[in-house]
N, C-alpha and C positions, 0 to 999 in steps of 0.2 A: 607278849601280847603285842597284836600289831595293830593299826591304827583303827579308830571308829569307821564302819562302814553302813551307811543309811540305806537301807534297801528300797526299791520300787513296790510298788503291786508285784507285777509281774515274776520280780525275784521273790516276794515273797510265796507268792502260789507254788513258784518251782522248789522252795524251801519247804514248803508242805508236803509236796511229792516225797521229797527225801525223806521228810521225818515218816510218811506214812508206812514206808520199806522199814524205817526201824521200828515203828509200832507193831508190826506183823512179826517181826524178828523176836521182840520182846514174850510176843505171846506165844512162841513158837519153842524158845526157852524156856518160858513157863512149863510147857509139856513136858521137859526133859528134866526139869530140876526135882532131883529124887534120890534117896541114901545110894549109892552102890556108884554111879556115873562120875568118870573125870574130869574135872574145869577143861582140860585139852578138847575131850570131843563134844563142848558146849561153842570152843572156839571154833572147830572145824565145822560146827553144824552153821556158826557165823557165816563164815567164809563163803559157803555153798550157796546159802539162800543168799546173802547179797548179789553176789555174782548173778545168781540165776535172776535175780528180780530186775539185771541191769547195771548193778552199780557196782562199787568196788568199797571195800572197809578203808574208812576214813582215818583209822588209827593206824592201820598196817606203813610199816615203816615211817610213822610222823616221830619226826627227829630221832629214827632210828628205834621205835618201837617193834617189837618182832612179832606182833600177833595182832587178829582182828579184834578184840574184845579187852579189855580190862577186868581181870576177876579175882575179886578180893574176897578172901573167907575170913569170917570171926573177927579178930582184931585188923586185919587187914583194912584201913579206910580207904585207901584207892589205888589204881594202877599194878595193881598184881598180875603177874603171869598167870595165864594157862598154865597147866600142867598134870603129872599124872597124880596128883593127890585126889583122892577119891570122896567124894562128899557122906558124910556120915550123917543119921539121925541127930537134929538140934544145931545143926549147923545155922549159921546165915550167911550170906552170897551175894554180895554186889556185885551185879553184872552190868557194865558200862561200856557201849557202841556207839559208834559213828556208822556213817551213809555218806559215799560221797556219790551222788546220783547226776549226770550230767555237768559235775562241775558246782555242786551247792548242795551245802553238808547240812546234815543232823548230829544231833549228840544228845545220848540220854541215858539213862541209870535207874537202875530197880533193885530194890535188897530183898532177896525171897530166903522164907526158912525154908528148910528141907526137911522135911518129913512134920513131926512132930518138935515144936520150940519150946523155950522156959516162957516163962510168963513174963521174965525180966526182957528177956530178947525180943517179946512179940510188942510187948508196952516201948522199947525201944524205936522200931519198926515204925509202930502207929504214930508217934510222937513225930519223929522226923519227916514221916510222910505229911503230915497233918500240917507240920512246919512250912513244908514246899508249898503247900497249897493257901497258906496265910501271908508270904511273900508272893506269889501269882496275884493275890488280889491287889497290891500295891502297885501292879506292873501297868500302868498305864501314864499316856500323856501327861505331863506336867508337873509331874512326881519326881522324886530323885532315889538314886538306886540306896540310900542310906533309909529310903522308908521300908523298901523291901527289906535290906536287912537287920534293920530294926523288928518288923514283923516274924521275924523267923527266931529270932533272940528274945522275943517277948514270950510265944509258944513257948520255947524250949527250957527257959530259966525254971520255973516251976519245978521242974526235975533234978534240977543240979546236975544235968548231963554235961560235959564238956562239948564246945563249941569249938570245931578246929578253925585255928586262923590262919593257917601257911598257905592254904588251898581254897581258891574261889570260884565261884561261878564266873561267866564272861559274856562276850559278843559270840554272835557265829553266823555262820551261813553262807558266804562267799569264801571264809577261811575255817581254821576249826578253832583257834582262839583269836578273838578280836578283842577291842576295847567297848564296853569299860568291865573295869572287873564287878564282879555283883559278892563281895563278901556275906556272910551268914551272922555279922555281928554289926551293930555301928548305929548311929543315930537318925531317927526322923529329920528330914528338910536337908539332909547333909549328902555331900555324894554330885557324882555327874547326874545333870537334869538328862529325864527319860523322855526321847523324842519320838512323833513318830517314825515309820523306818527305821528304827532298832530291832534289832531280834536278838534277844539272850539268853540263855541258861541260868538258871536258877536252881543251884543245885546246895541245900542241907547238907553237910556231913558233921553229924554227931557220935561223940565215943558216948558210951556209959560211964564211964568212971573220968578221968583229967583229960582236958583239952589236949594235953602235948601230946608232939609225934615224933616218930622214928621214922628216919628214911634211911632205905636199908642200902647195901655195897652193890645190886643189880642197879644202881642208879633211876627206879622207876618207884619198888614198890614201897609207898606210906605205911606206916603200923599206927596202934595206940602205942604211948610209952608207959601204960603200965600193963598191957594186956587184956584190957576189957574189951569187950566187943563195940563195934562200931557199925553206925547203916548212912547211906547214901541213897536219895533219889534226887533224879533230875530231870527239868522237863524244859521246854523251850518255847516262850513266849516271843511274839509281834507285838510291841507296844503301838496302841491305837488311843485314839480320844476317851471312849469312855469303859470301856472295860477289856481284860485282857484278850488277846487274842492267840490262845493255847495252840500251838502248832501241832504235837506229837500228842495221842491218846495214849493212857493203859488201859483202855478198855477190851484188849484181844487179852493182855494180861491175868486181868481180874474174873474175866468170863471164864478161864482157866483153872484159874485157883478157887474159884467158887465151887468147882466142880471135884476138887481132886478131897 
């Protein structure tokens, strides 16, 4: 993680423009998610889409990462490599992407069901996404990172899911990863203070089984320790005085999914 960067209003608006491209991209990916396609084809779509909209993929070559998207299927939590794996009915797939538009960075993730998924998988997706929104509610000036962390944890706890601890949300906007770190577990009233000008990513990573993780030999992919499913949703929020300013929208994704 680099240092804390407080953004001006002008910079926040530039980050919002980057986030708009990423929001639209996630909507395009939603159209393509179905049994029979490879994860690598989604990565190619992202590369072309981002370039067509005047940006570059923020993930590509970041610390050596070789793709435009992280695509993590089923028990993979984050940082999966797009490859020749063919999506099949019942899979869940986390698509995590970033856009660099004129030097301003956006970052978001959405976990999709492929075709008809099990009730167990659907509940995991619903709970994880709802936990994200609970965290976002706390993202206002004067509160602390721990308030976000606790809100996520509190929502997930009744389901006995595993909350990933080794991976966290983060500041974003001028760099892909900035301070502060934003864990998905913690205590109310603890952690760095949230102040106007911060832009953060809140990103619950929730396992249907144990919280433990396994790091792969490729140096990137992280999966659940017990082979059970994991879900991941990520949003960008600018800290304001009275209400969270969500810079990126899932509306394009959800319009597509409503028609499937």
